C-alpha positions as CSV (number, residue, x, y, z in Angstrom):
1,F,35.8,-53.2,46.2
2,T,33.6,-55.1,43.8
3,V,34.4,-55.8,40.2
4,A,31.4,-56.0,37.9
5,D,31.0,-56.6,34.2
6,L,28.1,-54.4,33.2
7,S,28.4,-55.1,29.4
8,T,25.1,-56.9,29.8
9,V,22.3,-56.3,32.3
10,W,19.1,-58.2,33.3
11,V,15.7,-56.7,33.2
12,E,13.1,-58.5,35.3
13,L,9.5,-58.5,34.2
14,S,6.4,-59.5,36.1
15,I,4.1,-61.6,34.0
16,F,0.5,-62.3,34.8
17,P,-0.5,-66.0,34.7
18,R,-2.9,-65.4,31.8
19,D,0.0,-64.0,29.7
20,I,2.6,-66.7,30.5
21,A,1.8,-68.7,27.3
22,K,3.0,-65.6,25.3
23,V,6.5,-65.6,26.9
24,R,9.2,-68.1,26.2
25,V,13.0,-68.4,26.6
26,G,14.8,-67.2,23.5
27,Q,12.1,-64.7,22.6
28,S,13.2,-61.2,21.5
29,V,11.9,-58.3,23.6
30,R,12.0,-54.6,23.3
31,I,12.5,-52.7,26.6
32,Q,11.8,-49.1,27.3
33,S,12.5,-47.1,30.4
34,P,9.6,-44.9,31.5
35,D,11.9,-42.6,33.3
36,S,14.6,-41.9,30.7
37,G,12.9,-43.0,27.5
38,L,15.9,-45.2,26.9
39,S,15.1,-48.3,24.9
40,G,16.8,-51.5,23.8
41,E,16.4,-55.0,22.7
42,G,17.2,-58.2,24.5
43,K,16.2,-61.9,24.8
44,V,14.3,-63.8,27.4
45,V,16.8,-66.0,29.2
46,Y,14.7,-67.2,32.1
47,V,11.0,-67.7,33.0
48,A,10.2,-68.6,36.6
49,P,8.3,-71.9,37.0
50,F,6.3,-70.6,39.9
51,G,4.5,-67.4,40.7
52,Q,5.1,-65.1,43.6
53,S,2.6,-65.6,46.4
54,A,2.0,-61.9,47.0
55,N,0.6,-61.1,43.5
56,Q,0.7,-64.4,41.6
57,T,2.9,-63.0,38.8
58,L,5.8,-64.9,37.3
59,T,9.2,-63.4,36.7
60,A,10.8,-63.3,33.3
61,R,14.4,-62.2,33.0
62,V,15.6,-60.4,29.8
63,L,19.3,-60.1,29.0
64,V,20.1,-56.7,27.4
65,D,23.3,-55.6,25.8
66,N,24.9,-52.7,27.7
67,A,28.2,-52.1,25.9
68,E,27.5,-48.4,25.9
69,R,26.8,-48.5,29.7
70,H,23.4,-46.7,29.3
71,W,21.5,-49.1,31.5
72,A,22.3,-48.9,35.3
73,P,21.8,-52.0,37.4
């Protein structure tokens, strides 16, 4: 079996190169799920230094509190 601490989760965002100047580590972010309407707030904890070759987007990772276990990984 696997033991996992799901009290926090990551949300990964794809950022277009033209928008990367608007995103920085430590920035507050509001996240909303299009499926469930669930929303929450988190902070950017990582911004990839390079884009993905398929679509040239960069990945930003947001750490979201999940103490209530509403967000599934």
